[in-house]
C-alpha positions in Angstrom: 38.5 40.9 174.2 38.0 44.3 172.7 37.9 46.2 176.0 34.5 47.6 175.2 31.6 47.2 177.5 28.3 45.6 176.6 26.6 48.9 175.8 29.4 50.0 173.5 29.5 46.6 171.8 25.7 46.9 171.2 25.9 50.4 169.8 28.9 50.0 167.7 28.6 46.4 166.4 25.3 44.6 167.1 22.8 47.4 166.3 24.4 48.5 163.0 24.5 44.8 161.9 20.8 44.4 162.8 19.5 47.6 161.2 19.0 46.1 157.7 16.7 43.4 159.1 15.0 46.0 161.4 14.2 48.2 158.4 12.9 45.3 156.4 10.5 44.5 159.3 9.5 48.1 159.5 8.6 48.3 155.8 6.5 45.1 156.0 5.0 46.2 159.3 4.0 49.6 158.0 2.2 48.2 155.0 0.4 45.6 157.2 -0.5 48.3 159.8 -2.1 50.4 157.1 -4.1 47.4 155.9 -5.1 46.5 159.4 -6.3 50.0 160.1 -8.6 50.0 157.0 -10.0 46.5 157.9 -10.6 47.7 161.5 -12.6 50.7 160.0 -14.6 48.3 158.0 -15.7 46.4 161.1 -16.1 49.0 163.8 -15.9 52.6 162.8 -18.2 55.3 161.6 -15.4 57.4 160.1 -12.1 56.9 158.2 -11.2 55.7 154.8 -12.3 52.1 155.4 -15.7 53.3 156.4 -15.9 55.6 153.4 -15.0 52.8 151.1 -17.8 50.6 152.5 -20.3 53.5 152.2 -19.4 54.3 148.6 -19.5 50.6 147.8 -23.0 50.3 149.3 -24.1 53.3 147.3 -22.7 51.9 144.2 -20.6 55.0 143.7 -17.8 53.3 141.7 -15.7 56.5 141.0 -15.5 57.3 144.7 -14.7 53.6 145.5 -11.7 53.8 143.1 -10.7 57.2 144.3 -10.6 55.9 147.9 -8.6 52.8 146.8 -6.1 55.0 145.0 -5.8 57.3 148.1 -5.2 54.2 150.3 -2.6 53.0 147.9 -0.9 56.3 147.9 -0.9 56.4 151.7 0.7 52.9 151.7 3.4 54.0 149.2 4.2 57.1 151.2 4.6 55.2 154.4 6.8 52.6 152.7 9.0 55.1 151.0 9.3 57.2 154.2 10.7 54.1 155.9 13.0 53.5 152.9 14.3 57.1 153.0 15.1 56.7 156.7 16.8 53.4 155.9 18.9 55.1 153.2 20.0 57.8 155.5 20.6 55.5 158.5 22.5 52.7 156.7 24.1 54.1 153.5 26.9 51.5 153.8 24.6 48.5 153.5 24.7 46.5 150.2 20.9 47.0 149.8 21.6 50.7 149.4 24.1 50.5 146.6 23.2 51.4 143.0 23.3 48.8 140.3 25.7 50.9 138.3 28.4 50.4 140.9 28.8 46.8 139.8 28.5 47.4 136.0 31.8 47.0 134.1 33.1 50.2 132.5 
């Protein structure tokens, strides 16, 4: 045994080993949550970007439809990269955070 209690084993060993998978799930979940919010606004809302997208589409206002789609895409990218930034700060030791140049022969 290591002499460590269950809580210490969790904090020092199990949680750090699980963090890469947790962050992968967070990145996928964040993108799906943004998509689900827009779809929910399509169905049952009278405000929000999903509602605006439907309104502009119904009015055949193509420039505003594309502007709304671009805005939704930017929101998705911002959320994704925010989670990625937290991942880089939280688990800098993980192989997924290494630069490709570290492995290039000199």
